[in-house]
C-alpha positions in Angstrom: 19.5 -12.8 2.0 16.5 -11.1 3.5 13.2 -10.7 1.5 12.2 -7.1 1.3 8.8 -6.1 -0.2 8.2 -2.5 -1.2 4.7 -1.5 -2.0 3.2 1.8 -3.2 -0.4 3.0 -3.0 -1.1 5.0 -6.2 -3.6 7.8 -5.7 -3.5 11.6 -6.2 -2.9 14.1 -3.4 -6.5 15.3 -3.4 -8.0 11.8 -3.0 -6.7 11.1 0.5 -9.0 10.7 3.4 -7.3 13.5 5.4 -8.3 16.1 2.8 -11.7 14.5 1.9 -13.8 17.4 3.4 -12.1 19.8 1.0 -12.1 17.5 -2.1 -15.1 15.3 -2.3 -15.1 12.9 -5.4 -17.4 15.1 -7.4 -14.7 17.8 -7.5 -11.8 15.5 -8.6 -12.2 16.0 -12.3 -11.6 19.8 -12.0 -8.3 19.4 -10.1 -5.0 19.0 -12.2 -3.6 15.6 -11.6 -0.1 15.1 -10.3 -0.1 11.3 -9.7 1.7 10.6 -13.0 4.8 12.6 -12.2 5.0 11.5 -8.5 4.7 7.8 -9.5 7.3 8.2 -12.2 9.7 9.5 -9.6 9.2 6.3 -7.7 9.8 4.3 -10.9 13.1 6.1 -11.5 14.2 5.4 -8.0 13.4 1.7 -8.3 15.1 1.4 -11.7 18.3 3.0 -10.2 18.4 0.1 -7.7 17.1 -2.7 -9.9 14.1 -3.2 -7.6 10.7 -4.6 -8.5 7.8 -3.6 -6.3 4.1 -3.9 -5.9 1.8 -1.0 -6.9 -1.7 -0.9 -5.5 -3.4 1.4 -8.0 -6.8 3.1 -7.9 -9.1 2.2 -10.7 -10.0 5.9 -11.0 -6.3 6.7 -11.7 -6.0 3.8 -14.2 -8.9 5.1 -16.2 -7.3 8.5 -16.5 -3.6 7.6 -16.6 -3.6 4.4 -18.7 0.0 4.9 -19.9 1.1 5.1 -16.3 -0.3 1.6 -15.5 1.3 0.3 -18.7 4.7 1.7 -17.7 4.5 0.1 -14.3 3.7 -3.3 -15.7 6.3 -3.0 -18.5 9.0 -2.3 -16.0 8.4 -5.6 -14.3 6.4 -4.4 -11.3 3.3 -6.0 -9.9 0.0 -4.2 -10.6 -2.4 -4.7 -7.7 -5.8 -3.2 -6.8 -6.5 -0.3 -4.4 -10.2 -0.2 -5.1 -11.8 2.2 -7.6 -12.7 5.5 -5.9 -10.8 5.5 -2.7 -13.9 5.2 -0.5 -13.2 3.4 2.7 -14.6 -0.1 2.3 -16.2 0.0 5.8 -18.3 2.9 4.5 -19.5 0.8 1.5 -22.2 -1.9 1.7 -20.9 -5.4 0.9 -22.5 -5.1 -2.6 -21.0 -1.7 -3.2 -17.6 -3.0 -2.1 -17.8 -5.9 -4.5 -18.8 -3.6 -7.4 -15.9 -1.2 -6.5 -13.2 -3.9 -6.5 -14.4 -5.6 -9.6 -14.6 -2.4 -11.5 -11.1 -1.4 -10.5 -9.6 -4.8 -11.3 -11.2 -4.9 -14.7 -9.6 -1.5 -15.5 -6.2 -2.6 -14.2 -6.1 -6.0 -15.9 -7.1 -4.4 -19.3 -4.0 -2.1 -19.1 -1.5 -4.4 -17.4 -2.4 -7.4 -19.6 -2.0 -9.6 -16.6 -4.1 -11.0 -13.8 -4.5 -8.7 -10.8 -4.5 -11.0 -7.7 -3.7 -8.6 -4.8 -5.7 -5.9 -3.0 -5.1 -3.3 -0.3 -7.9 -1.2 1.2 -7.7 2.6 1.4 -6.6 3.4 4.9 -6.4 -0.3 5.7 -10.2 -0.1 6.3 -11.2 -3.8 5.9 -13.1 -6.4 8.0 -13.6 -10.1 7.7 -16.9 -9.8 5.7 -15.1 -7.8 3.0 -12.1 -10.0 3.1 -14.4 -12.9 2.3 -15.8 -10.9 -0.7 -12.3 -10.5 -2.0 -11.8 -14.3 -1.9 -15.1 -14.8 -3.6 -14.0 -12.4 -6.4 -10.8 -14.4 -7.0 -8.2 -12.3 -5.3 -5.4 -14.4 -3.9 -4.1 -12.1 -1.3 -4.9 -8.9 0.7 -2.5 -6.5 2.4 -4.8 -4.5 4.6 -4.0 -5.9 8.1 -2.3 -3.1 10.0 -2.3 -4.1 13.7 -1.9 -0.6 15.1 -5.0 -0.1 17.2 -4.7 3.6 17.9 -5.4 4.7 14.3 -8.9 6.0 13.9 -9.5 4.6 10.4 -7.8 1.2 10.3 -10.2 -1.8 10.0 -10.3 -4.9 12.1 -9.7 -8.3 10.7 -10.0 -10.0 14.1 -8.1 -13.1 15.0 -6.4 -14.5 11.9 -5.1 -17.6 13.7 -1.6 -18.9 13.6 0.6 -17.3 10.9 2.2 -19.4 8.2 5.3 -17.2 8.7 5.5 -14.0 10.8 3.1 -11.5 9.3 1.5 -13.9 6.8 -1.7 -15.8 7.3 -3.9 -18.1 5.2 -7.4 -17.1 6.0 -10.1 -19.8 5.8 -7.9 -21.7 3.4 -8.9 -19.3 0.6 -6.9 -16.0 0.7 -3.6 -14.9 2.1 -3.2 -11.9 4.3 0.1 -10.0 4.3 0.2 -7.8 7.4 2.2 -4.6 8.0 4.9 -4.7 10.7 4.5 -3.1 14.1 7.2 -3.1 16.7 6.0 -3.6 20.3 7.7 -2.3 23.5 5.8 -3.7 26.4 2.3 -2.2 26.2 3.4 0.3 23.5 3.5 -0.2 19.7 5.2 1.7 16.9 4.3 1.2 13.3 7.4 0.5 11.2 5.8 -0.1 7.8 6.0 3.3 6.2 3.4 5.9 5.4 3.1 8.9 7.6 5.2 7.2 10.3 8.1 7.1 7.8 8.0 10.9 7.6 7.2 11.4 11.3 10.1 9.5 12.9 13.7 10.7 12.7 15.4 8.7 9.9 17.9 6.9 12.2 15.1 5.8 14.5 13.0 4.4 11.6 16.0 2.5 10.2 16.7 1.1 13.6 13.1 -0.1 14.0 13.4 -1.6 10.5 16.4 -3.7 11.5 14.6 -4.8 14.6 11.5 -5.9 12.5 13.8 -7.8 10.1 15.4 -9.7 12.9 12.0 -10.6 14.3 10.1 -11.5 11.1 12.8 -12.5 8.7 11.3 -10.2 6.0 10.3 -6.6 5.7 7.2 -5.0 4.1 6.6 -1.3 3.8 4.3 1.0 1.9 4.3 4.6 0.8 1.8 6.7 -1.2 2.7 8.2 -4.6 1.8 11.7 -3.3 4.4 11.4 -0.5 7.0 11.8 -3.3 5.5 15.1 -4.4 6.7 17.9 -2.0 5.6 20.5 -4.5 1.9 19.6 -4.2 -0.5 22.5 -3.4 -0.9 23.4 0.3 -4.5 23.9 1.3 -6.1 25.1 4.5 -9.3 24.1 6.1 -8.7 20.4 6.8 -7.8 21.0 10.4 -4.4 20.8 12.2 -4.3 17.0 12.7 -5.3 16.1 9.1 -3.0 18.7 7.6 -0.1 17.5 9.7 -0.7 13.9 8.7 -0.7 14.8 5.1 2.0 17.5 4.7 4.5 16.7 7.4 8.1 16.2 6.0 7.1 15.5 2.4 10.5 16.8 1.3 12.2 14.1 3.4 10.5 11.1 1.7 12.9 10.7 -1.2 16.2 11.1 0.7 15.0 8.9 3.5 13.9 6.3 1.1 17.3 6.3 -0.6 18.9 5.9 2.8 16.6 3.1 3.8 17.2 1.2 0.5 20.9 1.6 0.9 20.7 0.1 4.4 18.6 -2.8 3.2 21.0 -3.5 0.4 23.8 -3.5 2.9 21.9 -6.2 4.7 21.7 -8.3 1.5 18.1 -7.4 0.7 16.4 -9.6 -1.8 13.8 -7.4 -3.4 10.5 -9.1 -4.3 6.9 -8.2 -5.2 4.2 -9.1 -2.7 3.0 -11.8 -5.0 6.5 -13.3 -5.4 7.0 -13.3 -1.6 3.7 -15.0 -0.9 4.3 -17.6 -3.6 7.7 -18.3 -2.1 6.3 -19.0 1.4 3.5 -21.1 -0.2 0.3 -19.1 0.5 -0.6 -17.4 -2.8 -1.7 -19.7 -5.5 -2.8 -19.0 -9.1 -5.7 -16.6 -9.6 -9.2 -18.1 -9.7 -11.0 -18.0 -13.1 
């Protein structure tokens, strides 16, 4: 059986970096929230298939949608941290970053009634200095390493050394790093970990790349955002062609393509796990620090 880890970044449609010029944080309170409904559509999909997943949740969302966090935890999913205000960590000073993650974790642990030990940076925007801060704060793993160099916002964790298993590292003996899969074809690389690429590629191509990643790594990790399950979200103009395309392209395809992908993985004897469960199984994620 093959370990498959589904992860979801929980944030509202107006909080994404692609639309930030139109919706700065000081405007968020005036915009009707849709994150509850879009996330519950994910929960229904997972319940249909008996799947437990990992939810990286914004602290801002947790403070305004407490019942949603409780539902996620009550259904057996892992609650993990996505920071508080969806500001890219590389745009925060180290002290601001520490404050951001601790504030978010406190909100999530209060609602989930369980330790929060995992973190993922908005837009995977993380470097080694901030990874060290996560370790100092007691996080046991991070999942922000996306080795696709062409993206303009992804961070750079540098050389992580030899992996424990493909796509998994123990960094400085203190914190585990769970990387996102990228398929390479000579000098070219194609992300096969979800997100906008999941909506951009034709469905059969994406599933073929997924099978290839499974054969290479022996496990599969993917991510999607809650707003990607909300094709009815408002369409706004003024963000520019590239940003608008990244955000809105093929939103109506997310759910049917996800159903097809899950059916394929189940046909390959998928063993669904949370990120923490998988890292514990391969021996790199210990108990949370006090």
